[in-house]
C-alpha positions, 0 to 999 in steps of 0.5 A: 546673606546679607545682600543689598544689591545683586551678586553675580557669579559670572562663573556659574551665572548664578544670581542671589537676590531677594524676593519682597519679602525680604527672603534670599533667593537665587536666579539661576540663567543659561546663556541662551535665556531661560531662568530658575527661581530658588527661594531658601524657603523650603528649598522651593523653585519658585519660577522656571522658564524656558529660553523665549521667557514663558513660565512653566510652572504654576504659582496661584495669584493668591499664594502666600509668600511668608513663613509659616505657611507653604506657597501654592505653586512652584515645586515644594519639597515635601519631606519627611511625609507626603500627605497629612498623618500623625502629628506632622504638618500636611507634607512635612515641614520642609517646605516651611524651614528656611535653608542654607546655601551649601558652600561645601556640598560633597561631590556629586556625579561629574554629570549633575554639574558638567555645563550647568548653573546650579546652588546647592541648598541645606537643611539640617534638623532643629530643635523645633523639628525634633519635637515633631520628628525625633531625627536627625538629618541632613538634606543636601538639595541641588537645584540646576539649569542645563544649557538646554533649559533643562530644570533637573533637583538632586535630593539627598537625604543622610541619617546622622541619628544614632538610630534607622528612621523612615520618611515619604517624599515628593517634588510636588510639581505645579505645571502651567498648562494651557487648559487641564481639559486638554491635557494627557499624561503617558507613562502611567497607564496599566499601573496601579494606583492608591485613589485619595478620593477614595480612602486610598483604595487601589485600583488599576488605571484602564485608560491608554493616557491619563485625561481629565473631566473631574477632580484627580488625587491619586498615586501611581505606583512602580512608575517608569522613569520617564513620563510625559505631559502633553499639553496639545493647546500650546502644543508642547509636551513636559517629558519628567525623568526621575530616579530614586523616585519609584510613585508619581502623585497626581493632582488636580482640585477641579472646582469645588476643592479650588473654592475651598482653598484660600491660597488658590484662585476659583478658577486656577484648577483649569490652568494647573496640574501637580506630576510629582516624582515621589517615594509614598507607598514604601517609604525609604528607610535609612540606617545611622550613616546612611544616604538616599538620593532621589534625582527628577529632571524636567525638559519641554519638547514640541509635542511634534516629538512622538512620545513613542521616541521618548527613551531613545532620546536623551534617555537617563539623566 
């Protein structure tokens, strides 16, 4: 992969270049000017821009772009665990490994590639991984940008082990917002959630939408496949569509936690919100040879677009 200069494939609008640490990254572009960047470090989406060139994902100004530290921002891949338990590093090891470009991926559904600029990435279990998580797997991730600028991530995990294994998972999506106190999430009302600020105690959401005035660290269970994040000040709405990802993690560290994180600015909590498509409460179990697929699609629409109509507009993935 030693590219001294950028290599263009005009058919796929895909450019392979290097970041300032010399790590390969892939830039996806649409004819209208939307773009996304994906690093081989963690298969992490580090940027997603709309047709006006505006960044839609948050990355901390203090993020550390050097292994073994995960990048604070973008969309890290949390696998084979979400959270912190056992001997594994927090949120698993996938976000801290170097992935490879998968030149010959098994076929996906025709809808997953038609009219899209995309890249297929691959992570296989290494000897180092097997020491802390003794299972053989292949993790394939397709990152795609549709002609209208929607970003989709399709994850496939295959068990190539001699015995079953289970895992939890999340696309830890850092959305860039104007002001956290002006944000509301619709689609999670009335759901049960596990509250990480109260030893994962189970509560039921009482509000007609989720708003923010202090630290939030929750996992909403059995959520609908369409969630809306409304940014009142920017008059735009992030629409999150998902399949195979029943849970939604919602996180904002607020002031005190922000000051405690070395790779996060003291005031940056005001401009970010994590809303993750995830599998947390009931981990995925795979027998030998079985494969799991999870899909996440992110789009942005004007907030004048009524949230009641979300299910009617371009429904499904």
